[in-house]
C-alpha positions in Angstrom: 162.5 8.5 -93.7 162.4 5.0 -94.6 160.1 3.3 -96.8 157.7 1.2 -95.1 154.3 -0.2 -94.9 151.2 0.9 -93.5 149.1 -1.5 -91.4 145.0 -1.1 -91.7 143.1 -3.3 -89.1 139.4 -4.7 -88.9 136.2 -3.6 -90.9 136.7 0.0 -90.2 140.5 -0.2 -91.2 141.9 1.7 -88.1 145.2 2.4 -88.3 147.8 -0.5 -86.4 151.1 0.4 -87.7 154.1 0.2 -89.5 156.5 -2.4 -90.5 159.2 -1.9 -92.3 158.8 -2.6 -96.3 162.2 -4.1 -97.4 162.8 -7.1 -95.3 158.8 -8.0 -96.6 160.3 -8.0 -99.8 163.4 -10.1 -98.6 160.9 -12.4 -98.0 158.4 -12.2 -100.0 161.6 -13.1 -103.3 163.9 -15.6 -101.9 160.9 -18.0 -102.0 160.0 -16.9 -106.1 163.4 -16.0 -107.3 165.9 -18.7 -105.3 168.0 -16.3 -104.9 170.6 -15.2 -101.1 168.4 -12.4 -100.2 170.8 -11.7 -97.2 173.2 -9.3 -99.0 171.4 -8.4 -102.2 170.3 -4.9 -103.2 166.5 -4.4 -103.5 165.1 -1.3 -105.7 161.1 -1.4 -106.0 159.8 1.2 -108.6 155.8 1.3 -107.9 153.6 1.5 -111.4 150.5 3.2 -111.6 148.3 -0.2 -112.9 145.7 -1.0 -111.1 146.3 -5.0 -110.0 142.2 -6.5 -111.0 142.7 -10.1 -109.2 141.7 -10.7 -105.2 144.0 -12.2 -103.0 142.3 -15.4 -102.5 142.0 -17.3 -98.8 141.5 -15.5 -95.3 141.7 -13.0 -93.8 141.3 -10.8 -97.0 143.8 -8.2 -97.0 143.4 -5.1 -99.4 145.7 -2.5 -101.0 144.2 0.7 -99.8 146.5 2.6 -103.0 144.8 0.2 -105.8 145.6 2.5 -108.6 149.4 1.4 -107.7 149.1 -2.4 -107.9 152.7 -3.6 -109.6 156.2 -3.0 -108.8 159.4 -3.5 -111.0 161.7 -5.4 -108.9 165.4 -5.0 -109.4 167.8 -7.4 -107.4 171.9 -6.3 -107.1 175.1 -7.8 -105.7 177.2 -4.5 -105.7 176.6 -3.2 -108.4 175.7 -6.5 -110.5 172.1 -6.9 -111.8 171.1 -10.2 -110.9 167.2 -9.9 -111.3 164.4 -7.7 -112.8 161.0 -8.2 -113.4 157.3 -6.5 -112.6 155.2 -8.0 -109.6 151.7 -7.1 -108.2 152.1 -5.9 -104.6 149.8 -8.7 -104.0 152.4 -10.8 -103.9 155.4 -8.8 -102.9 153.2 -7.7 -99.7 149.9 -9.1 -99.9 150.4 -13.0 -99.1 153.7 -13.2 -97.0 151.7 -10.0 -94.6 148.5 -12.3 -94.2 150.5 -15.2 -93.5 152.0 -13.5 -90.7 149.1 -11.4 -89.5 146.6 -14.6 -89.3 149.2 -15.9 -86.9 149.9 -12.9 -84.7 146.0 -12.0 -84.9 143.8 -14.3 -85.5 140.8 -12.5 -84.4 140.8 -10.0 -86.9 138.7 -10.6 -89.9 140.0 -8.1 -92.6 143.6 -6.0 -93.2 144.7 -3.3 -94.8 147.6 -1.7 -96.2 149.7 1.0 -97.7 153.2 1.4 -99.3 154.4 4.7 -97.7 157.9 6.6 -98.5 159.4 9.7 -99.3 158.0 10.6 -102.9 155.5 8.5 -103.1 151.7 9.8 -103.1 149.1 9.1 -100.6 145.6 8.5 -101.6 144.1 6.0 -99.9 140.7 4.3 -101.1 139.3 2.0 -98.8 138.0 -0.8 -100.3 134.1 -1.4 -100.4 132.8 -4.8 -99.1 132.3 -7.8 -101.3 128.7 -8.6 -100.8 127.8 -11.8 -99.8 124.4 -14.5 -100.9 124.5 -12.8 -104.0 122.3 -15.1 -106.7 122.3 -14.9 -110.3 119.1 -14.6 -112.1 118.7 -15.0 -115.7 116.8 -13.1 -117.8 113.1 -14.2 -118.9 112.2 -15.6 -122.8 110.4 -13.7 -124.6 106.9 -13.6 -123.5 108.0 -14.6 -120.0 107.6 -12.9 -116.9 107.4 -13.5 -113.1 104.9 -15.3 -111.4 104.4 -12.6 -109.0 103.6 -8.8 -108.6 105.4 -6.3 -106.4 103.5 -2.9 -105.2 104.6 -0.4 -103.3 102.9 0.5 -100.1 102.5 3.7 -99.4 104.0 5.3 -96.8 102.4 7.3 -94.0 101.9 11.1 -93.8 104.2 12.6 -91.3 102.3 13.9 -88.4 101.8 17.6 -88.5 104.0 19.9 -87.0 105.9 23.6 -86.7 108.9 25.4 -85.4 107.1 26.9 -82.8 106.2 23.4 -81.2 110.5 23.4 -80.8 110.4 26.6 -79.0 112.0 28.2 -82.4 111.6 30.7 -85.1 112.4 31.5 -88.4 114.7 34.0 -89.0 113.9 34.8 -92.1 110.3 35.0 -92.9 111.0 35.1 -97.1 113.3 32.1 -97.4 113.5 29.9 -94.1 109.8 29.4 -93.9 108.7 28.3 -97.3 112.0 26.3 -97.4 110.8 22.8 -98.1 112.9 21.2 -95.7 113.9 23.0 -92.1 116.6 20.9 -90.7 116.6 20.7 -86.9 119.6 18.9 -85.2 119.6 18.2 -81.8 122.6 19.7 -80.1 124.9 16.6 -79.2 124.8 15.4 -83.1 126.0 18.9 -84.0 128.1 18.7 -81.7 129.2 14.9 -82.0 129.7 15.7 -86.1 131.3 19.2 -85.4 133.6 18.5 -82.3 133.8 15.6 -81.2 133.9 13.1 -83.4 137.3 11.7 -84.8 137.3 11.6 -88.5 139.9 10.3 -91.1 141.8 13.0 -92.9 142.7 10.6 -95.9 139.5 9.2 -97.3 136.0 10.2 -96.7 133.7 9.0 -93.6 130.0 8.9 -94.0 127.0 7.6 -92.3 122.9 8.0 -91.9 120.5 10.4 -90.5 118.0 9.7 -88.1 115.3 11.2 -86.7 111.6 12.3 -87.3 109.9 13.7 -90.0 106.7 16.3 -89.6 104.7 18.2 -91.9 105.2 21.7 -91.3 101.5 23.1 -90.9 102.7 26.4 -91.2 103.7 26.0 -94.3 102.1 23.5 -97.2 104.2 21.1 -99.0 107.1 21.8 -96.8 108.6 19.9 -94.1 110.5 19.7 -90.9 113.1 17.2 -90.3 114.3 16.3 -86.6 118.1 14.7 -86.5 118.1 12.9 -83.6 121.2 10.3 -84.8 124.3 10.4 -87.4 125.7 6.6 -86.8 128.5 6.0 -89.0 127.5 3.5 -91.8 129.4 -0.1 -91.6 130.5 -1.9 -94.9 131.3 1.1 -96.7 134.0 1.8 -99.5 136.0 5.2 -100.0 138.6 7.4 -101.0 139.6 10.5 -101.5 137.0 11.6 -103.4 134.0 9.4 -103.0 132.2 7.7 -100.2 130.2 4.2 -100.8 127.1 2.3 -99.1 126.3 -1.0 -99.9 123.3 -3.2 -99.1 125.3 -4.5 -96.3 125.3 -0.9 -94.7 121.1 -0.2 -94.9 120.8 -4.0 -93.5 123.0 -2.6 -90.3 121.1 0.9 -90.2 117.6 -0.8 -90.5 118.5 -2.9 -87.3 119.3 -0.1 -85.6 116.6 1.6 -86.1 114.3 -1.1 -85.7 116.7 -2.7 -82.1 117.8 0.4 -80.4 115.8 3.3 -82.5 111.8 2.9 -81.8 110.0 6.1 -83.6 112.9 7.2 -85.5 113.4 6.6 -89.7 116.0 7.4 -91.9 116.1 11.0 -92.9 118.9 10.4 -95.1 122.6 10.0 -95.0 126.0 12.6 -94.4 130.0 12.2 -95.4 132.7 14.4 -95.1 134.9 16.7 -97.5 138.5 16.9 -97.1 138.8 20.6 -97.7 137.5 23.9 -96.5 133.8 24.6 -97.2 132.9 27.7 -99.7 129.8 29.0 -100.7 130.0 27.7 -103.8 131.1 24.5 -103.5 128.7 22.4 -101.9 128.0 18.3 -102.7 129.7 16.8 -105.6 127.9 15.2 -109.2 129.1 12.1 -107.4 127.1 12.8 -104.3 123.8 14.0 -106.5 124.3 10.7 -108.0 124.8 9.0 -104.6 121.4 10.5 -103.2 119.1 10.8 -106.7 120.1 7.0 -107.3 119.0 5.8 -103.1 117.6 8.2 -101.3 114.2 8.0 -103.5 111.8 10.1 -100.6 111.6 13.5 -101.8 112.2 14.9 -98.5 115.5 12.8 -97.6 118.4 15.1 -97.5 122.6 15.0 -97.6 124.9 15.9 -94.7 128.0 17.4 -95.5 130.9 17.9 -93.2 133.5 19.9 -94.6 137.2 19.6 -92.6 139.7 22.8 -92.6 142.0 21.6 -89.8 140.2 21.5 -86.3 137.4 23.6 -88.2 134.0 21.7 -89.6 131.4 23.2 -91.1 128.0 21.0 -91.2 125.6 21.7 -93.9 122.4 19.9 -95.3 121.0 19.6 -99.1 117.3 18.6 -100.2 116.5 17.8 -103.6 115.1 20.3 -105.7 113.9 20.8 -109.4 116.6 18.2 -110.1 119.4 19.1 -108.2 120.1 19.8 -104.3 118.9 22.7 -102.4 120.9 24.5 -99.0 118.4 23.4 -96.3 118.0 26.2 -93.1 118.9 24.5 -90.3 118.7 25.2 -86.1 120.5 23.9 -83.6 117.7 22.0 -81.4 118.9 22.5 -77.4 117.5 19.9 -75.1 115.0 22.2 -73.8 113.5 22.7 -77.2 112.9 19.1 -78.2 109.4 18.6 -78.9 107.4 16.3 -76.6 
């Protein structure tokens, strides 16, 4: 296997193909080094040093393994060393790549790249999109404050329902009936998440859980959550170990709820773990931090899809006593859906 540059296109970083690495390096070095690179031997040693700078201009192009942001280049003519110096992968790969891609694919708004080859690590990190339209607000001087007040408008109480409303019964009265959140997943959503949807095996992916929430009239202080949709989140960042929403992610799902899913609301979120499910390993500490800081309603849930080859495990968790507790769940077939 030779060393190549793997290309990913668009906002979802879909795999677009591969190109050879060393012709690209020759192109980059011929202009900056001033050597005749046609017969030169190039060696590149990737360095585990992040490059904090970003490549200005359009379209943006991201290094999808940002912990390796530099490389030491050696150029030989026969056995004679002509040049040795560290460079950023931004100048070695991203800059020449962008010129080429901008001409060949003017409609693509962003790109990502990854150096692949024998012995190289593979830990893709999908960057968190830049937030547009930020405004800097200076802090108030001592004794000053805003001229307005913000008051939260209480959400209306969810309507009452029961498992029997959906043609369901509890399988374990001692635990399921009294569970704080009971999750009812429509069959088409469950099959999408556990069978049909294509998930990356390189980075975690995720999105939002949409549907309806009810007060369980047979167990005071508990809830039924009917999941009717699980759209993939837009404008996210991700790696092998984490998944990140942005403000633009929430703007997009709010638009979906407003324009396409009248009557539904945001029940929570879901994401993938790239390893098999176990009884003891559920959400990570990173997942807990995300949930507790972002999904603040007591009944909002976190879905988890563990990927184990072709096998997938779908589970749901709800906040209880400072941690996340596993929810009982039912598959809601079409004939059982509430009317």
